[in-house]
PLY file of the C-alpha trace (Angstrom):
ply
format ascii 1.0
element vertex 245
property float x
property float y
property float z
element edge 244
property int vertex1
property int vertex2
end_header
45.28 -41.90 25.42
42.23 -42.29 25.04
41.13 -39.55 27.12
43.38 -36.95 25.19
41.83 -38.76 22.17
38.28 -37.25 23.53
39.22 -33.97 25.08
40.71 -33.19 20.68
37.67 -34.65 19.43
35.17 -33.09 21.91
37.21 -29.60 21.73
36.96 -29.72 17.48
33.14 -30.46 18.83
32.91 -27.41 21.02
35.15 -25.35 17.97
33.06 -26.51 15.08
29.76 -25.97 17.06
29.56 -22.09 17.44
30.56 -21.81 13.49
27.53 -23.48 12.69
24.56 -22.31 15.08
26.90 -18.83 13.60
25.46 -19.42 9.72
22.21 -21.27 10.81
21.88 -17.67 12.19
23.18 -15.43 9.35
20.76 -17.67 6.68
17.90 -17.29 9.15
17.99 -13.43 8.92
19.13 -13.55 4.84
15.60 -15.12 5.40
14.02 -12.27 6.86
16.06 -9.47 5.00
14.61 -10.61 2.02
10.57 -11.73 2.74
11.57 -7.59 3.99
12.26 -6.74 0.87
10.18 -8.31 -1.22
6.88 -7.13 0.92
8.51 -3.46 0.21
8.38 -3.96 -2.53
5.26 -5.96 -2.95
3.30 -2.55 -1.38
5.29 -0.18 -3.50
4.06 -1.57 -6.64
0.13 -1.31 -5.39
1.14 2.01 -4.89
2.01 2.29 -8.59
-0.18 0.61 -9.76
-3.21 2.38 -7.77
-1.26 5.48 -8.46
-1.60 4.60 -12.14
-5.25 3.85 -12.36
-5.78 6.17 -10.26
-5.22 8.84 -13.09
-6.35 6.57 -16.32
-9.26 6.82 -13.55
-9.49 10.98 -13.57
-8.65 11.71 -17.54
-11.00 9.48 -18.80
-13.64 11.10 -16.98
-12.12 14.59 -17.28
-12.83 13.71 -21.50
-15.84 12.79 -20.19
-16.87 15.89 -19.52
-15.21 17.28 -22.28
-17.34 15.34 -24.73
-20.54 16.38 -22.93
-19.15 20.19 -22.84
-18.14 20.27 -26.17
-22.00 18.57 -27.71
-24.19 21.07 -25.52
-21.68 24.61 -26.58
-22.87 23.12 -30.15
-26.25 21.89 -30.02
-27.43 22.96 -26.97
-26.14 26.65 -25.29
-28.71 26.59 -22.62
-27.00 23.93 -20.29
-24.48 25.03 -17.82
-22.30 22.03 -17.03
-20.20 22.09 -14.20
-16.54 19.81 -13.08
-16.62 18.36 -9.78
-13.26 17.22 -10.67
-12.52 13.08 -10.66
-16.21 13.47 -9.02
-19.64 14.43 -10.76
-20.48 16.66 -13.10
-23.68 19.29 -12.77
-25.28 19.74 -15.72
-27.99 22.65 -15.64
-30.69 22.29 -17.47
-31.19 26.11 -18.03
-34.58 28.78 -18.22
-35.77 26.39 -20.01
-37.00 24.09 -17.53
-37.46 26.64 -14.79
-40.74 26.32 -13.08
-43.80 29.05 -12.21
-43.73 29.24 -8.52
-44.96 26.29 -6.65
-45.50 24.85 -9.37
-43.61 21.49 -10.47
-45.76 20.56 -14.18
-42.82 21.69 -16.94
-43.95 24.01 -20.01
-44.28 21.80 -23.35
-41.02 24.05 -24.05
-40.01 22.64 -20.96
-40.79 18.75 -22.70
-39.69 18.81 -25.74
-35.96 20.19 -25.03
-35.56 17.44 -22.76
-37.18 14.15 -24.94
-34.27 16.15 -28.19
-31.45 16.96 -24.97
-31.17 13.97 -21.96
-31.21 11.21 -25.36
-28.02 13.36 -26.52
-26.59 12.92 -23.09
-27.53 8.96 -23.02
-25.60 7.99 -25.62
-22.68 10.41 -25.50
-22.48 7.95 -21.27
-21.70 5.18 -23.50
-18.29 6.52 -25.27
-15.01 4.29 -23.94
-14.21 7.68 -22.26
-17.89 7.98 -20.12
-18.50 4.55 -20.12
-16.26 2.99 -17.68
-17.08 4.53 -14.90
-20.47 6.27 -15.62
-22.90 5.08 -12.29
-26.26 7.06 -11.96
-27.40 10.24 -13.27
-29.44 12.06 -10.02
-32.07 14.14 -11.44
-31.89 17.40 -8.61
-34.64 19.38 -8.35
-34.46 22.66 -5.89
-36.99 25.90 -5.26
-36.99 29.45 -4.18
-36.61 30.51 -0.44
-40.45 30.94 0.30
-42.26 28.33 2.19
-41.05 25.68 5.15
-39.38 23.44 4.55
-41.21 20.06 4.02
-43.84 21.60 1.27
-40.51 22.70 -0.44
-39.13 19.17 -0.10
-42.15 17.55 -1.95
-42.44 20.01 -4.33
-38.72 19.94 -5.31
-39.47 16.00 -5.21
-41.63 16.13 -7.87
-39.74 18.49 -9.96
-37.26 15.91 -9.98
-39.30 13.48 -10.43
-41.48 15.41 -13.32
-38.06 15.86 -15.39
-38.20 11.66 -15.97
-42.19 11.61 -16.68
-42.08 13.65 -19.27
-39.91 11.00 -21.35
-42.82 9.05 -21.24
-44.03 7.34 -24.70
-46.99 7.76 -23.10
-47.62 12.01 -23.02
-48.22 13.55 -26.18
-45.53 14.78 -27.87
-43.91 15.11 -31.13
-40.54 14.12 -30.01
-40.50 10.14 -29.47
-38.08 8.59 -27.37
-36.53 5.57 -28.76
-36.71 2.05 -26.44
-32.35 1.93 -26.09
-32.68 5.43 -24.82
-35.38 4.99 -22.53
-34.28 1.70 -20.65
-30.77 3.79 -19.65
-32.83 6.34 -18.62
-34.28 3.15 -15.89
-31.46 2.15 -15.68
-29.39 5.59 -14.70
-31.61 8.28 -12.83
-32.57 8.60 -9.52
-35.14 11.47 -8.30
-34.22 13.70 -5.30
-35.39 16.68 -3.61
-33.23 19.21 -2.34
-35.93 21.72 -1.01
-34.10 25.50 -0.50
-30.45 24.25 -0.56
-29.69 26.16 -2.79
-29.03 29.73 -3.77
-29.29 31.38 -7.14
-29.05 34.82 -7.88
-32.48 35.83 -8.24
-35.97 33.02 -6.83
-36.79 31.88 -10.74
-32.91 30.83 -11.07
-33.83 28.49 -8.29
-37.22 27.19 -8.87
-34.83 24.54 -11.31
-33.17 21.15 -11.76
-30.45 19.87 -12.89
-28.97 16.47 -13.73
-25.98 15.04 -11.84
-23.73 12.77 -13.21
-21.70 10.71 -10.61
-18.58 8.15 -10.93
-17.70 5.21 -9.42
-14.83 5.46 -7.62
-11.75 3.28 -8.67
-12.52 -1.15 -8.03
-15.82 0.07 -6.29
-18.13 -0.93 -8.37
-16.54 -4.57 -8.75
-16.40 -4.15 -4.41
-19.99 -3.73 -4.69
-20.82 -5.70 -7.63
-18.82 -8.96 -5.21
-20.86 -8.01 -1.95
-24.66 -7.84 -3.83
-25.73 -10.82 -3.09
-29.30 -10.45 -4.68
-29.57 -7.80 -8.05
-33.32 -6.85 -8.90
-33.85 -6.98 -12.53
-35.93 -4.48 -14.41
-35.02 -4.87 -17.24
-38.16 -7.07 -17.93
-40.34 -3.37 -16.34
-41.59 -1.08 -18.99
-40.46 2.83 -18.35
-44.45 2.98 -18.25
-46.27 6.69 -17.10
-46.84 9.05 -13.82
-50.26 9.79 -12.69
-51.19 13.31 -13.32
-50.90 12.13 -17.02
0 1
1 2
2 3
3 4
4 5
5 6
6 7
7 8
8 9
9 10
10 11
11 12
12 13
13 14
14 15
15 16
16 17
17 18
18 19
19 20
20 21
21 22
22 23
23 24
24 25
25 26
26 27
27 28
28 29
29 30
30 31
31 32
32 33
33 34
34 35
35 36
36 37
37 38
38 39
39 40
40 41
41 42
42 43
43 44
44 45
45 46
46 47
47 48
48 49
49 50
50 51
51 52
52 53
53 54
54 55
55 56
56 57
57 58
58 59
59 60
60 61
61 62
62 63
63 64
64 65
65 66
66 67
67 68
68 69
69 70
70 71
71 72
72 73
73 74
74 75
75 76
76 77
77 78
78 79
79 80
80 81
81 82
82 83
83 84
84 85
85 86
86 87
87 88
88 89
89 90
90 91
91 92
92 93
93 94
94 95
95 96
96 97
97 98
98 99
99 100
100 101
101 102
102 103
103 104
104 105
105 106
106 107
107 108
108 109
109 110
110 111
111 112
112 113
113 114
114 115
115 116
116 117
117 118
118 119
119 120
120 121
121 122
122 123
123 124
124 125
125 126
126 127
127 128
128 129
129 130
130 131
131 132
132 133
133 134
134 135
135 136
136 137
137 138
138 139
139 140
140 141
141 142
142 143
143 144
144 145
145 146
146 147
147 148
148 149
149 150
150 151
151 152
152 153
153 154
154 155
155 156
156 157
157 158
158 159
159 160
160 161
161 162
162 163
163 164
164 165
165 166
166 167
167 168
168 169
169 170
170 171
171 172
172 173
173 174
174 175
175 176
176 177
177 178
178 179
179 180
180 181
181 182
182 183
183 184
184 185
185 186
186 187
187 188
188 189
189 190
190 191
191 192
192 193
193 194
194 195
195 196
196 197
197 198
198 199
199 200
200 201
201 202
202 203
203 204
204 205
205 206
206 207
207 208
208 209
209 210
210 211
211 212
212 213
213 214
214 215
215 216
216 217
217 218
218 219
219 220
220 221
221 222
222 223
223 224
224 225
225 226
226 227
227 228
228 229
229 230
230 231
231 232
232 233
233 234
234 235
235 236
236 237
237 238
238 239
239 240
240 241
241 242
242 243
243 244
């Protein structure tokens, strides 16, 4: 009789085991499925959030361009703005800042124009639409197709530098620049030369300077600030003047 009871108990235990194993497997499967669904949902939300942020960024830069263009048409009709969608705004300063052949100097009329127009650009960049993503302004100098590459590259760089040099308050001009504007120019402007790599219909038009406004990509500014360990503080540096003045 004892043997029969043991057999019945063992049979009962054996009958229950598959149930508990299946239940455990089911819970594991449910948990795995839950984690997969949550992971997919998180990725989907991140993608939607990133897409929305990108849309807002593009709209802000578009508005920034429209503000700059409206101000140019109103007060500085000689300049021409071109917009590379969501990436940059190029400002051709017009014939008043075109250069004489093989020369880098700017006429007095051109200097007065720059000392009026550049502060206008700097002020516009402080608007909510522009300030969030503006990264820098590259002053791009160009030459015509005469001459060789390296001499023209040097000449185009000197032309770019001359634009910034003409903004100093240590040169003779009836138009004074504010300290705030000069500090903004010091922080934002970079100088570059592009030789004869860009063509216009005439040689005179090629001897020009363009202001290229570049914008931060999405989350790029935060990543840059978090990875740069040593930042150079130039807030105490005077604007100064270029040697030839």
